[in-house]
C-alpha positions as CSV (number, residue, x, y, z in Angstrom):
1,M,77.9,-26.9,80.9
2,P,78.9,-23.2,81.9
3,N,81.8,-22.6,79.0
4,N,84.3,-22.5,81.9
5,N,83.0,-26.0,83.0
6,T,83.5,-27.5,79.1
7,E,87.5,-25.1,79.8
8,F,88.4,-27.0,83.2
9,L,87.6,-30.7,82.2
10,Q,89.8,-30.3,78.7
11,T,92.4,-28.7,80.5
12,A,92.1,-31.7,82.9
13,S,91.3,-34.4,80.5
14,A,94.5,-32.3,78.6
15,V,97.1,-33.1,82.7
16,M,96.0,-36.1,82.8
17,N,96.8,-37.1,79.1
18,E,100.4,-36.1,80.0
19,L,101.1,-37.1,82.9
20,D,100.2,-40.3,81.3
21,I,102.5,-40.1,78.0
22,R,105.5,-38.7,80.8
23,Y,105.0,-41.8,83.3
24,M,105.1,-44.0,80.4
25,E,108.7,-42.3,78.8
26,A,109.8,-42.8,82.6
27,D,112.2,-45.1,83.7
28,L,111.0,-47.9,86.5
29,D,112.5,-46.1,89.3
30,G,110.4,-42.8,87.8
31,K,106.3,-44.8,87.6
32,L,107.6,-46.3,90.7
33,E,108.0,-43.0,91.9
34,L,105.0,-41.7,89.9
35,K,102.9,-44.5,90.3
36,E,100.7,-43.6,93.8
37,E,99.7,-40.8,93.1
38,L,99.3,-41.0,89.8
39,D,96.8,-42.9,90.5
40,R,95.2,-41.1,92.9
41,A,95.1,-38.0,91.3
42,M,93.2,-39.6,88.2
43,M,90.9,-41.5,91.0
44,T,90.1,-37.9,91.7
45,F,89.9,-36.2,88.1
46,S,86.7,-39.5,87.7
47,E,85.3,-38.1,90.9
48,A,85.9,-34.2,89.8
49,R,84.1,-35.2,86.3
50,S,81.2,-37.1,87.5
51,K,80.5,-33.6,89.2
52,I,81.0,-31.1,86.7
53,L,78.3,-33.3,83.9
54,E,76.2,-33.9,86.7
55,N,76.3,-30.1,87.2
56,E,76.4,-31.1,91.3
57,V,80.1,-28.2,90.8
58,I,80.4,-25.6,88.7
59,C,83.9,-24.8,87.8
60,T,85.5,-21.0,88.0
61,P,87.8,-18.7,86.7
62,E,89.5,-18.8,89.3
63,D,89.3,-23.5,88.9
64,L,90.1,-22.5,85.0
65,A,93.4,-20.2,85.3
66,H,94.4,-23.2,88.4
67,M,94.0,-25.6,86.1
68,Q,96.0,-24.1,83.3
69,E,98.6,-22.8,85.4
70,L,98.8,-26.5,86.0
71,R,99.4,-28.3,82.8
72,H,102.0,-25.4,82.4
73,E,104.3,-27.1,86.1
74,V,102.8,-30.8,84.2
75,E,104.6,-29.1,81.2
76,R,107.4,-27.7,82.1
77,A,109.1,-30.5,85.0
78,G,111.8,-31.9,84.3
79,E,112.6,-34.1,87.0
80,I,110.0,-36.4,88.8
81,Q,110.4,-35.1,92.3
82,T,109.1,-32.2,90.6
83,L,105.8,-34.0,88.9
84,V,104.9,-35.6,91.5
85,R,104.3,-32.9,93.8
86,V,102.5,-31.6,91.1
87,V,100.7,-33.8,90.6
88,V,99.9,-33.9,94.5
89,R,98.6,-30.2,94.3
90,L,96.4,-30.9,90.5
91,T,94.9,-34.3,93.2
92,R,93.9,-31.9,96.2
93,M,92.7,-28.7,93.5
94,M,90.9,-31.4,91.7
95,A,89.2,-32.6,95.3
96,R,88.1,-29.7,96.8
97,L,85.5,-29.2,93.9
């Protein structure tokens, strides 16, 4: 597997783990706001992961840089609404793979 694919998967996995933690830490209203988009992101991540593992997709340096940027945005997101917007962008990015 090309190095970009490996790094992309590691970074995307870290993002998804961070989103799970943020969901667990959210209050009830936050969980309600995050749930649908987080589920959609997880399904899209799973599909992208399968394509990458089967070598149907080769991640570019730009894909990797974009995922790293999204990871930083997730880590910096202070409000649930900001986090939801980042999750939507994350889902769109992975769906394009």
